[in-house]
N, C-alpha and C positions, 0 to 999 in steps of 0.2 A: 503494500499499499504506500503510495508516494506521500511525502509530507504535504499538509495542507498549505495553501497560499494564504498567509496571514501576516499581520504586522508583527506578531510576537514570535519569539523563538524559544526553544526549550534546550536547556543545558542540564546534563547530569554532572553532579559534582560530588564525588564520594571516594571512600577509601576502603580497600579490602585487604585480607590477608593474602599470602602467596597462594593459598588453596582456595581463594575466591570467596571468602566469607566477609560479610559486613559486620557481623557480631557473633559472639558465641550463642549457644542455645538459649542461655538465660538473658540474652540481649546485652551482656556486658561488652563494653569496648575499652577496657583499661589497657589491653594490649596496644591500643592506638593512642589513647589519650595520656598513658603513663607507662611508655615502653621501658623495659629493663635497660640500664645504662650499658653501653657498649662502645668504649673508647676506640675500638678497632675500626669503627666505621670510617670510610674516607670522608673528607670534608665535603659539605654541601656546596657543589659548584654546578652551574648550568652545563648541560650536555649538548645544547643546541644554540645556534647563533640568535634565534629569536628569543626575546625575553617573554616569558610566560607570566600570566597575571597571578598576583598573590590572592588570598582569600578576600582581602579588603577590596582589591581591584575587581575581582569577580562580583562581589556583592554591590558594588557601586553601579553595575549595569543591571541589576536585578529589581524588578518590581514585586514579583510574587514568588513565594516559596510554596510548593505543593508537596505534601508527605502523607503517609498513612498513619493509622492509629499507633502502631507499634513503634514507629520512628518518633512520633510525638510524645509517646510515654518515655522514651529514652531522653528526649530534649528536656522534659520537665523534671527528670530525675537528677540532671546535672546541677552542680552548685550554682551556676549562672545560666540565664537564658542565652543560647549560643548565637543568636542572630541580632542584627541592629533592630532596635525597637520600632524604627519607622517602616519596616518591611512587612508587607501583607503576607499572612500565612494561611493557607487552606489545608485543613486536615480532613482527609477522606475517612469517614467512619459512619457506619450504620447505627451504632449504639451510643457513642459519646453525644450527650446532650449539649454541653458547653464546656469550654476549656477551664481548668482551675485557675481563676484569676490571680490567686495568691502566688502562683509559680510562673506565670506568664508575664513577660515584660514587653509585649508587642501586640500587634493587631492580628488576632487569631480568629478565623471562622471555621465552623464545622460544616462540611458539605457531605451529602449522602451519595453522590455518584459522580463518575468521571464526566458524565454529560453536564452536570451542574458545573463542574470545574471549567469545562470548555466554554459554557455560556459566560461565566464570570470573566475568563481570560479575554474572550472576544470583546467583552463590553469595557473592560477596565484597564488592560495593559496598554501602555503607551507604545507608539510606533517605534520599532527598532530596539525595544527593550527585551531583556531576557526573563524567562521563567525558570527557576531553579527547582529541579525535581530531586527529592531525597527519599531513600528507603527502597528496599528490594522489590516488594510487591507493586508499589506505584511506578517504579522505574520500568519494571516488565510490561505493565500496562501501557505506559507511553510508548515503549519500544514496539509493542504489538500494533499500535495504532500509526506507527511511522511518524511520530511527532518529534522525535529527538533530532536536534540539529548539531549539538556539540556534546562531547564527553570529556570530563576532566576526571581522571582516575588515578588515585594514589595507591600504590602498593606497598604494604609494610613487610619488612624482612622477617616474617614469622609464619609458620604453618600451624594452625590452631588444632589442638587435639580434641577429639570428641565431637566433631562436626560443628555446625553453626548455621547461621542465617545467610544463605547464598544470595549473591547479587543476581546471577542469571539462571539459577536453578528452576527448572520447570518452564522456562521461556520457550514457547513454540511459535515459529514464524513460518509464513508461506514462502517468503523469499529472504535471502541473505541481506543483512544490513552491512554495508561497507562504509568505512570511514577513512579519511585522509589524515595522516600525521601532521600535526601543527606545532609540535614542540615537545621537548623532554627536559625535565629537571631533576637532579638529585637535591632532595631537601634534607631536613634535619632527621636525626635518628635512623639513618640508612634507608629512608623512604624515597621511592621514585614516583614522580608525577608525570603522566602522559597525557598529552592534549590532542584531541581529534575533532575534526569537522566532518559532518556527513559528506559522504562522497557524492559529487555532482554526477548525475546519471549521464551526462555528456562526456565525462572523463574517460579516457581510454582505460583498458585493463592493464 
């Protein structure tokens, strides 16, 4: 399914373990937020000529963040709300009535369906701006619909024991989704971030 022609674009911005997990089975991400010290890691230096954006630069282009209930629960469990308070957040959930205001420091709305998300984005996202999608299930749904324009994927140098919450597990597509490499960075704690743009269908193989 080709990406829709709309003024807004979709960016995936996420981190996984080497074996492709976003979190442990219990949703813990301490392996990412508080990795074990390893002074043997090489220094953080860019691997590509193109300077790739920081998290702050990424967020400066974002109007909306879309996530599922499980990802939202992880966010509210953190010591601080992880996103700029002026950013709009849409939480996909059929059961959550309203966000816990004592834990949320931003503009959070609960939506019941991906179709409702689409209506809000069409009506409210400024032309040329990005929508940031977070969380495995929501990411897979956006990929299935052919809505993803960019992927920013950080890979941590750890293989998680005991399984976990996969990024692409269970994703079924009618056609391959191909992306074009836009940059690579070595960042802190031995992590590598890879930047991709969706491949233009007119590009050669």
